[in-house]
C-alpha positions in Angstrom: 112.1 106.7 -115.4 114.6 104.7 -113.4 111.9 103.2 -111.1 111.6 100.2 -113.4 115.2 99.3 -112.7 114.8 99.3 -108.9 114.5 95.8 -107.5 111.0 94.8 -106.2 111.3 92.7 -103.1 108.4 90.5 -101.9 107.5 90.2 -98.3 108.8 87.1 -96.6 106.0 84.7 -97.5 105.2 82.2 -94.8 103.3 79.0 -95.3 102.7 77.8 -91.7 101.4 74.2 -91.8 100.9 71.5 -89.3 104.0 69.6 -90.5 106.3 72.6 -90.7 107.0 76.2 -91.7 108.1 77.3 -95.2 109.3 80.8 -96.0 110.4 82.4 -99.3 111.3 85.9 -100.5 111.6 86.8 -104.2 113.4 89.7 -105.9 112.4 91.1 -109.3 114.7 93.3 -111.4 112.7 94.2 -114.4 111.3 90.9 -115.8 114.1 88.8 -114.1 113.3 87.0 -110.9 115.6 85.5 -108.3 115.4 84.1 -104.8 116.5 86.4 -101.9 116.3 83.6 -99.3 114.3 80.6 -98.3 113.8 78.7 -95.2 112.3 75.3 -94.2 111.6 74.1 -90.7 110.1 70.6 -90.3 108.2 69.4 -87.3 108.7 65.9 -86.1 105.6 63.7 -85.8 105.9 63.8 -82.0 105.5 67.6 -82.2 102.2 67.4 -84.1 98.9 68.0 -82.4 96.9 64.7 -83.0 93.5 65.9 -81.9 91.6 69.0 -82.7 92.9 72.0 -84.7 96.6 72.9 -84.6 97.9 75.5 -82.2 98.3 79.1 -83.5 101.6 79.9 -85.1 104.5 80.6 -82.8 105.1 84.2 -83.8 108.3 84.5 -81.8 109.7 81.6 -83.7 108.7 83.3 -87.0 110.6 86.4 -85.9 113.7 84.3 -85.0 113.6 82.6 -88.4 113.5 86.0 -90.1 116.5 87.1 -88.2 118.5 83.9 -88.9 118.2 84.2 -92.7 119.3 86.6 -95.3 115.9 88.1 -95.8 115.4 91.7 -96.5 113.2 93.8 -94.2 110.5 92.8 -91.8 107.5 92.8 -94.1 105.9 89.3 -94.1 103.0 87.6 -95.8 100.9 84.6 -95.1 99.7 82.0 -97.5 96.4 80.5 -96.2 94.5 77.3 -97.0 91.0 76.1 -96.0 89.6 76.3 -93.4 91.4 79.6 -92.6 89.8 80.9 -95.7 86.5 80.0 -97.4 85.9 79.7 -101.2 82.5 80.2 -102.7 81.5 79.9 -106.4 78.7 82.4 -107.0 76.6 83.9 -109.7 76.3 87.6 -110.0 74.5 89.7 -112.7 76.9 91.0 -115.3 75.9 94.5 -114.5 77.0 94.0 -110.9 80.5 92.8 -112.1 80.8 96.0 -114.2 80.8 98.1 -111.0 84.0 99.3 -109.2 85.8 96.5 -107.4 84.9 97.7 -103.9 81.2 97.6 -104.8 81.6 94.1 -106.2 83.3 93.0 -103.0 80.5 94.5 -100.9 77.9 92.6 -102.9 79.9 89.4 -102.7 80.3 89.8 -98.9 76.5 89.5 -98.5 76.4 86.4 -100.6 79.3 84.7 -98.9 78.0 85.7 -95.4 74.8 83.8 -96.3 76.9 80.7 -97.1 79.0 81.0 -94.0 76.2 82.1 -91.7 78.2 85.1 -90.7 77.8 88.9 -90.8 78.9 90.5 -94.0 80.6 93.3 -92.1 82.8 90.8 -90.4 84.3 89.4 -93.6 87.1 90.5 -95.9 86.3 89.3 -99.5 88.3 89.1 -102.7 87.3 87.5 -106.0 88.1 86.6 -109.5 85.9 86.0 -112.5 85.5 82.4 -113.7 85.7 81.4 -117.4 82.5 81.9 -119.4 80.1 79.1 -120.5 79.4 77.7 -117.1 76.2 75.6 -117.5 74.8 77.0 -114.2 75.8 80.6 -114.9 78.3 80.6 -112.0 80.8 83.4 -112.9 82.7 84.4 -109.8 84.9 82.7 -107.3 84.9 84.6 -103.9 87.4 84.0 -101.1 86.6 85.2 -97.6 88.5 85.7 -94.4 87.1 86.9 -91.0 88.4 90.4 -90.5 88.9 89.7 -86.8 91.3 86.9 -87.6 93.4 89.0 -90.0 93.6 91.8 -87.3 94.7 89.2 -84.7 97.5 88.0 -87.0 98.6 91.6 -87.7 98.7 92.4 -84.0 100.6 89.3 -83.0 103.2 89.9 -85.7 103.6 93.5 -84.8 104.4 92.5 -81.2 107.4 90.7 -82.7 108.5 93.6 -84.9 107.1 92.1 -88.1 104.6 93.8 -90.4 101.9 91.8 -92.1 101.8 93.2 -95.6 100.1 90.5 -97.7 97.7 87.6 -97.3 97.4 85.2 -100.2 95.7 81.8 -100.7 97.4 78.6 -101.5 95.3 77.5 -104.5 96.2 80.7 -106.4 99.8 80.5 -105.4 100.2 76.9 -106.5 98.4 77.5 -109.8 100.7 80.5 -110.5 103.8 78.3 -109.8 102.5 75.6 -112.1 101.8 78.0 -114.9 105.5 79.1 -114.9 106.4 75.6 -115.9 104.2 75.3 -118.9 101.4 77.3 -120.5 98.1 75.5 -120.4 95.6 76.0 -123.3 92.5 78.1 -122.5 90.3 75.0 -122.7 92.7 72.7 -120.8 91.3 71.3 -117.6 93.8 70.2 -114.9 94.2 70.2 -111.2 96.5 70.7 -108.2 96.1 68.5 -105.2 97.7 70.1 -102.1 98.1 67.1 -99.7 99.0 68.2 -96.2 99.3 66.6 -92.8 95.7 67.3 -91.7 93.8 67.9 -94.9 93.9 68.0 -98.7 92.7 70.7 -101.0 91.9 70.1 -104.7 92.0 73.0 -107.1 90.5 72.3 -110.6 91.8 74.8 -113.1 90.5 75.7 -116.5 93.3 77.3 -118.5 95.0 79.4 -116.0 91.9 80.1 -113.8 91.1 78.2 -110.7 87.5 77.2 -111.4 86.6 74.8 -108.5 88.2 74.5 -105.1 87.2 71.8 -102.6 88.6 70.3 -99.4 88.9 66.6 -99.5 88.8 64.0 -96.7 92.4 63.0 -96.9 95.5 63.7 -94.8 99.0 62.4 -94.8 98.9 62.4 -91.0 96.0 60.0 -91.0 98.0 57.7 -93.3 100.9 57.7 -90.9 98.7 56.9 -87.9 97.2 54.0 -89.9 100.6 52.6 -90.5 101.7 53.1 -86.9 98.7 51.1 -85.6 99.3 48.3 -88.2 103.0 48.0 -87.5 102.7 48.7 -83.8 105.3 51.4 -83.9 105.4 55.1 -83.0 104.1 57.7 -85.4 107.7 58.9 -86.0 108.8 55.3 -86.9 105.8 54.9 -89.2 106.6 58.2 -90.9 110.1 56.9 -91.5 108.8 53.7 -93.0 106.4 55.6 -95.3 109.1 58.0 -96.5 111.8 55.4 -97.0 109.7 52.8 -98.9 106.7 54.6 -100.4 103.8 52.6 -101.9 103.5 50.1 -104.7 100.5 48.1 -105.8 101.3 44.5 -105.1 100.4 41.5 -107.3 101.0 38.8 -104.8 98.4 39.8 -102.2 98.9 41.7 -99.0 100.9 40.3 -96.1 99.9 41.9 -92.8 102.6 42.7 -90.4 102.6 40.7 -87.1 104.1 41.7 -83.8 107.2 39.8 -82.9 108.0 38.7 -86.4 110.6 40.3 -88.7 109.2 43.4 -90.3 109.3 42.2 -93.9 111.7 42.0 -96.7 112.5 45.5 -97.9 111.2 44.7 -101.3 107.8 43.8 -99.8 107.3 46.8 -97.6 106.0 49.2 -100.4 103.3 46.7 -101.3 102.3 46.2 -97.7 102.1 50.0 -97.1 100.0 50.2 -100.2 97.7 47.5 -98.9 97.3 49.3 -95.6 96.5 52.6 -97.3 94.4 51.1 -100.1 91.1 52.3 -98.6 91.9 55.9 -97.9 93.7 56.1 -101.3 90.6 54.8 -103.0 88.5 57.3 -101.2 90.8 60.1 -102.3 90.9 59.1 -105.9 87.1 58.7 -106.0 86.7 62.3 -104.6 89.2 63.7 -107.2 87.3 61.9 -110.0 84.0 63.4 -108.8 85.4 66.9 -108.7 86.8 66.7 -112.2 83.5 65.2 -113.4 81.5 68.0 -111.8 83.6 70.7 -113.6 83.4 68.8 -116.9 79.6 68.8 -116.7 79.5 72.5 -116.3 82.1 73.4 -118.9 81.4 71.8 -122.3 84.1 70.6 -124.7 86.9 70.3 -122.1 88.9 67.2 -121.0 91.3 66.6 -118.1 95.0 66.6 -119.0 96.9 66.2 -115.8 97.0 66.4 -112.0 99.9 68.0 -110.1 100.7 67.1 -106.4 101.8 69.7 -103.9 102.3 69.7 -100.1 104.3 67.3 -98.0 102.2 64.3 -99.1 103.4 64.8 -102.7 106.7 63.3 -101.7 105.3 59.9 -101.0 107.0 57.6 -103.5 104.7 55.7 -105.7 101.7 58.0 -105.1 101.7 59.7 -108.5 101.7 56.3 -110.2 99.0 54.9 -108.0 96.7 57.9 -108.7 97.5 57.9 -112.4 96.7 54.2 -112.7 93.2 54.8 -111.4 92.4 58.2 -113.0 93.9 57.5 -116.4 95.6 61.0 -116.6 99.1 62.1 -116.2 100.0 62.7 -112.5 103.3 64.1 -111.1 104.6 66.3 -108.3 104.1 70.0 -109.1 107.9 70.3 -109.6 107.9 67.8 -112.4 105.0 68.7 -114.7 104.3 65.8 -117.1 104.4 66.7 -120.7 106.2 70.0 -120.0 109.3 71.2 -121.7 112.6 69.9 -120.3 113.4 73.2 -118.7 111.9 73.3 -115.2 110.8 77.0 -115.4 109.7 79.2 -118.3 111.1 82.1 -116.4 113.7 80.6 -114.1 114.5 81.4 -110.6 118.3 80.9 -110.5 119.6 78.7 -107.7 116.1 77.7 -106.6 115.2 74.1 -106.3 111.5 73.9 -105.8 110.0 71.3 -103.4 106.3 70.4 -103.4 105.9 71.4 -99.7 107.4 74.8 -100.4 105.5 75.6 -103.6 102.8 77.7 -102.0 105.3 80.1 -100.3 107.2 80.4 -103.5 104.0 81.1 -105.5 102.9 83.7 -102.9 106.2 85.6 -103.2 106.1 85.6 -107.0 102.5 86.8 -107.1 103.5 89.8 -105.0 106.4 91.0 -107.1 104.6 90.4 -110.3 101.5 92.3 -109.2 103.4 95.5 -108.8 
């Protein structure tokens, strides 16, 4: 009877991205949550890989980070994003969904394998059911991970005295965090844009259920390189310009920077940055609009309420306003939900200041303790 009073401690959830490493561990005592410890390690632009895929995580560094903090235990978890995991919206007969979960996973593995051109026996598959009324009858969202990759992560972590206990996916973790800030209506359509250094992932949510997940051709790193070329500075200096000044649509035209001339008045720089990023921003907004439109076509009687921004790219000043102006819906960083109650959390995490780039790790840890 006293088991319910024992604290439940999540694994140390790691979100290992190209721009840095985020770690978070949550503790639950009954219905009350708190943060055990958190960690953030940023990589400078000069440390980023500019071509091809990023190098595998430095597991010895992860082990050192665990030892440097006040984390409990050596159990760790990973929060994964595309392309490490693959999402597939599928249609299964209702009778198939009534079977035990393991049988459903086996059936989905064959469907996902066909989409991925892989062997079903090589995939680990999980799923959740989508809201009813989809016009095309799609009723399941499956997520797949190559078993070989999961075993490789487990082995690498074991060599550094860490035990891989949980693997989660960033769309679900981010949606879970957002739904702690306000409670969306069942027919409310909204989204979370996870804007990272190399790629962006949009999750369109109906109520509390991720209904559509898509990788978008946008990346904060591409924006930095575009600025570095225009200003003829290093990527590190371009990143500093972007962070310091942000973007602002200008009404006096765009003044291009010229080598050998003063950079610009500080008041002009946000407009110049916006002008240089106008094309990729327009492409991103167009893709977001298409994704929302697709979901609205398949779920009748819904309308889009808001878009939340996560990932390091969410910290770009002026970005929410620029997207909001074009989409015509409320846009804000995930940590400042527009239209929500003044309190930042419905069930607070005392002493925790949530940053958009750490939201996935926080969500993964909360998901773990609340699932037990």
